[in-house]
C-alpha positions in Angstrom: -30.7 37.6 -10.0 -31.0 34.1 -11.3 -30.3 35.4 -14.8 -27.0 36.8 -13.9 -26.0 33.7 -12.0 -26.9 31.5 -14.9 -25.0 33.6 -17.4 -21.9 33.5 -15.1 -22.1 29.7 -14.9 -22.6 29.5 -18.7 -19.4 31.5 -19.2 -17.5 29.4 -16.7 -18.8 26.1 -18.4 -17.9 27.4 -21.8 -21.2 27.3 -23.4 -20.5 30.5 -25.3 -17.9 28.5 -27.3 -20.2 25.7 -28.3 -23.5 27.5 -28.9 -24.9 28.2 -32.4 -23.5 31.7 -32.7 -20.0 30.7 -31.4 -18.3 31.6 -34.7 -18.3 35.3 -33.7 -17.1 34.4 -30.2 -14.2 32.4 -31.6 -13.2 35.2 -33.9 -13.2 37.6 -31.0 -11.2 35.3 -28.8 -8.6 34.8 -31.6 -8.4 38.6 -32.0 -7.7 39.0 -28.3 -5.1 36.2 -28.3 -3.4 37.8 -31.2 -3.3 41.2 -29.4 -1.9 39.5 -26.3 0.8 37.7 -28.3 1.6 41.1 -30.0 1.9 42.8 -26.6 4.2 40.1 -25.2 6.4 40.3 -28.3 6.6 44.1 -27.9 7.4 43.9 -24.3 10.3 41.4 -25.0 11.6 43.6 -27.8 11.6 46.7 -25.6 13.4 44.8 -22.8 15.9 43.7 -25.3 16.6 47.3 -26.4 16.8 48.5 -22.8 19.5 45.8 -22.0 21.4 46.8 -25.2 21.2 50.5 -24.2 22.6 49.6 -20.8 25.4 47.6 -22.3 26.3 50.4 -24.7 26.3 52.9 -21.9 28.7 50.8 -19.8 30.9 50.4 -22.9 30.9 54.2 -23.4 32.0 54.8 -19.8 34.8 52.2 -20.2 36.0 53.8 -23.4 35.8 57.3 -22.0 38.0 56.2 -19.0 40.4 54.6 -21.4 40.6 57.8 -23.4 41.2 59.9 -20.3 44.0 57.5 -19.3 45.6 57.7 -22.7 45.3 61.4 -22.9 47.0 61.9 -19.5 49.9 59.6 -20.6 50.2 61.6 -23.8 50.3 64.9 -21.9 53.0 63.6 -19.6 55.0 62.4 -22.6 54.8 65.9 -24.2 56.3 67.6 -21.2 59.7 69.1 -21.8 61.2 67.3 -18.9 60.2 63.9 -20.1 61.4 64.7 -23.6 64.8 65.8 -22.2 65.2 62.5 -20.3 64.5 60.4 -23.4 66.8 62.3 -25.7 69.7 62.2 -23.2 69.4 58.4 -23.4 70.3 58.6 -27.1 73.0 61.2 -26.7 71.3 64.4 -27.5 71.8 67.5 -25.1 70.2 70.9 -25.2 72.1 73.6 -27.1 74.4 75.9 -25.2 73.7 78.9 -27.6 70.1 80.3 -27.9 68.6 80.3 -31.3 68.8 83.3 -33.5 66.0 85.0 -35.4 66.5 85.2 -39.1 64.5 88.0 -40.9 63.9 87.4 -44.6 62.9 90.5 -46.6 61.5 89.6 -50.0 61.5 92.1 -52.8 58.6 91.9 -55.2 
């Protein structure tokens, strides 16, 4: 039991960093630190992409709503009643006589 207690105290005091074979320990610690930095950078990158996706989704919803508004306005402008109102303002009126069908027979 005393061996485990001594080894825990040695780790807490940092003797594994200053002992004769500490070069292996420093290499392992450097590797662990590098992995932690890589993990932090990856987490930040994924958070940034999630934020960008949310922003783009919001923009898509706004553009879709704008498109629907413009399409409804366009459909109202295409109605015959609205066209009649606009052409009356410039002096055009509907024809009194109906159009006639012209049949063209071509001889080859």
